[in-house]
N, C-alpha and C positions, 0 to 999 in steps of 0.2 A: 574273489580274491583266492590266490593260491594258499595251499596249507603252509609251506614254508614260509611265505611272507607273514601270514598270520602269527606263526610260532616266533619269528623274529621280533615282530612287534611287541608280542606278548613278553618276551624275554627283555627287551629294551624298557619296557613299562615296569618290570620287576626291578631292574637295575637303577632306574630312575627313582623309584620308591625306596630302594635301599639307600641310594645316595642321599635322598631327603632325611631319611632316618639318621644317618651318620652326620649330616649337618646339624641336625637337632641335639644329637649327643655331644658334638663339639660346643656347640653354644651353651649347653648346660654345664659341660666341664669348665668353660671359660667364666661362668657366672652370669652370664646374660641369658638365662633360661626363658624370660619373658618374651623374647623377641623371635619365638619359633614360627616357621612358615607353617601355613594351614595345610600343605601337603603332607608334613610331618605327623600332624595330629590325626588326621583322617586318611588312612591308607586307601588307595583305589582299588577297585576289585578288577582283577584281569581274568577273562576268559581264555583259558588253554586247556586243551585235551591232555597234553603230556607234561605241560609244567605246572608244578604245584605253586599255588599262591601263598606268599608269606604274610601273615598278619602281625599286628603290633604285639600280640602275646607271644609270638614265637621269637622276637626281637630279644637279645639280652638286655638286661637292665644295667644301669650305671654301676652298680655295686660288683656285678659279675665281670664288667669290663676292666675293673680295676683303677677306678678314679681315687686314689688315695691322696695323702699328702705328700707322698714321695713317688713323684712320677718316674724318676730315674731308676729307682730300684724296679719298678713294674716294666719299665722298657727293657730293663737288662735281663729280666727273667723271659720276656717275650722273645727277644733277639738275642738269644744266647749263642755267641759265636765264639768258639774256641780257636785261638790263634795256632795252638799246637795241633789241631786236627787238620787245618789246611797243609801245615808242614809236613804232618805224617802222611797225608794223603798223597803229597808229592814223592816222598821217599818210597811208599807203597807202589807207586805208579812205576818208579824208577826200577824196583826190584822186579815187578811183574815184566817189564820190558826186557830185562836181562834174562829172567827165566826163560821168556819165550825165545830169545835169541839162542840161548844155550839148548833148549829143547829141540829148536830147528836144527841146529848144527850137529847134535848128536843123531837125530833121525837121519840126516843126510849121510853122515859118515857110516851109519849102520847100513843104510840102503846100499851105498857104494861097496861097502864090505860084501854085503850078501850077493851083489850083482858081479863083482869082479874077483873077490878074494876068496869067497868060498868055493867056487868051481875049481880053483887051482889046488886048493887044500884037499879036494876029495880025489884028485888024480892019484 
């Protein structure tokens, strides 16, 4: 088997292991922690030269994920999207476009002056 194929399979196994862990965490958060899949309890060993393997000890616990009684507050802190930021980004983009056009126009006028105007002034 080729090395890239082995690495792709190892990466797929790692992703599958992570998805099993996420499913177990979701089940715990919903209150049905007794119905965990066996794959989530026993992580499979993946042999790969370049890819490090993740263990259950490396996975964050439920307390670090933020499963508190107020999930809306937790989600708000994770997905903190500022509406003013997108509006200011659009105005900053417009300002940058105007500045580029002005810079180009001034540069073109300076070039034309140096090419055609300056020789007549030196005579």
